[in-house]
Each structure stands twice: as C-alpha cells, then as structure tokens.
N, C-alpha and C positions, 0 to 999 in steps of 0.2 A: 675370155671375158666373162664376167659374172652376169647373171640374168638382170640384176638390179642396174648394172652399168649399161646394159643394152637398152633398157627402158628409157634411159636418159640420153642416149646417143642421138645427136641431131647434126644434120649437115646443112651447109649453105654452098650452093654451086655458083660459080662465077658465070658471067654473061655468055660465055662460049660453050656452056655445058647444059643447055636446055634439055636435050634428049636424055642425057644421063640423069638429070633431075626427075624427069617423067618416069624413067625406068625404076629409079629408086622408090618413087612414090607408089608405082604399081606393085612393087614388092613389099610395101608397107612401111618404108623408112621415112621419117620426118625430114624433109628436104626443102629448104627455102630456096626459091629461085625467082628472080625478078630481072628481066633483061634491061631494065632502065636504070639500075643502080651501078655506081662506080666502085672501084677497088676500095676506096676509103669507107664507103658505106657498108661494103661487104665485111671489112675488118671490124667496124663498129658493131654490126649485128652479130658477128661471130663472138665478140667479147661479151656483149650485153645478154645474148641468148645462149651462151655456151655452146656454139655450133662449130663443127669442124669444117674448115674451108676446103673445098674441092676445087682445084684450079690447074690450068696448064701454064699459068703465068708465074714463072719463077721469081720475077721481081716482086710481085705482091707477096708470095709465100715467104720471101726473105725479109720482108718488112719486120722490124723488131717488135711491132705491136701484135703480130700474129702469134697466138698462143698455141693453137692446134690447126694444122693444115696438112694436106696431102697433095703432092704433085702428080696429077694424072699424066701418064706417059703417052697413051694411045690417042689418036684422033678419031678412032672408030668407036661409036657409042656402045656397041655390043662388047667390045674389048674393055672399054672404060668401066662398064658395070662389073665385069669379071675382076678387074683390078681392085675395085672398091670392096666387092664381096670377099675377096681373098685377103686384102690388106687388113680389113676390120673383122674378119672371121664372122660374117653375117649369115652364113647359110642356115644355121639353126634358129634364126630369129625372124625369118620372113613371116609377114602377115599379109599375103596378097589380097588386093581389093579392099584394104582397110583405110586407104587414103585417097583423096581426090587427086587425079593426075593433073588437073588444071590448077588448083589453088593450094594443095597440100592439106586441106581440111580433113577431119575424120569423117568416115562414112558410117551411117547408121541405117538399120532396117526401118522401113516405113510401111504403113498400110497402103494398099492400092487406092483406097478411097481418098487418102490425103494427097495423092499426086495424080489422080485420074484425069483431072481437067487439063493437065500439062502433057499428057501422053498422046503420041500419034495413034490414030484409030486402030491400026493392026496390032500395035503393041498392047493397047488396051484389051484387044480381043484375045491375044494369044499368051499373055504373061500375067502371072499372079504375084510374084515376089519382086519387090522394089527396094532400092537403097537410095539414100540422099546424102549429099555432102552437107554437113551442119554449118559450113561457112558460106559457100557460094550458092548452095541450093541445087546443084546439078543432080539430075536423077539418073540412076543406073539400073539396069536389069540384065539378066543373063540371056541376052539375045543371041543372034546368029554369030556375032563376033566373039562370044564368050569362050568357045572352044579354042579359037585361034589365040586368044589372050592367054589361056592356060598353057598352050604350047610355047608361047613366047616366054612365059614365066619360067618354064622348064629350061629353055635355052639360055635365058639371062642368068639364071641361078647356077648354071653349070653343073 
C-alpha cells in the first residue's frame, strides 16, 4: 500500500467491535464506532466517508451497497486487531497515541497551563506534558498506565 493511500484509509466498526475500534484508535487509525447505529447507517457512513466496514456480520457485508468491507473472523479482540493489521498491512503506518480512544478525534500537545484546572492534584504535581483531544477535550498524559499501554501496543501490533 502506498503511503498516500494509507493516509486516507479509514474504518468503520460495527456495533459488536467496540474493543477492536479502541485498539485501532490506540494505534492511530481513523476508526468510526457508535454502538447506537444500525447496519444501514454503517453502510451509509461507509459510502459517504469512504470507510472500510469491519464486521462479523456476513449479511451486512454481502449487501450490494457495501463497497469496501472486511469480515472479521475471530471473536477475540486481540486476534481481531492482528487480522486487520495483517489484512491491510498496517504495521508500518501506526501512529500510537495520535487519536482519542473514546471519540476518534486527533490528539494534540497542549500546555500544562491550558489544562491545569482540570487535572487531579497529584497529576498537576508530577507531570508536565499533556495532550488533548481536539474533538471531545479529553486530557491525556504519560502517567503510570503509559508503560502498560506501550506494552499493549507492542502486543497488538504483533
């Protein structure tokens, strides 16, 4: 896959693949997920936003309106991410921690002063670097969970 193609590769995960969506976001891949939308809405969004549908629902994937889709075989979220990483050859395109795991928005570096009032006291005391989702406003920092997340990224990316 060419680098230019990778920059436009976007996914939409069906309602049964929430963990897969979070894993893809953690690795930096644009992945739409909303547990309240139905198959028809997924197909419509896939068409209008040029997203690849990720689903275990063969009936939806066989719908003649589906332009691009991939049938996830495994029910295990860790195996699902390996499937997607391999199928779309994503290993060289990961940008971990660049997307919000909650809403899929991009994350940017922000000054401590700009988020200081929203931080827990100990976080304010011990950390200096902060990041914020430009969509939902969630604040991130490299806290005690950061090393565990880096290990998770290594496991997920295989």
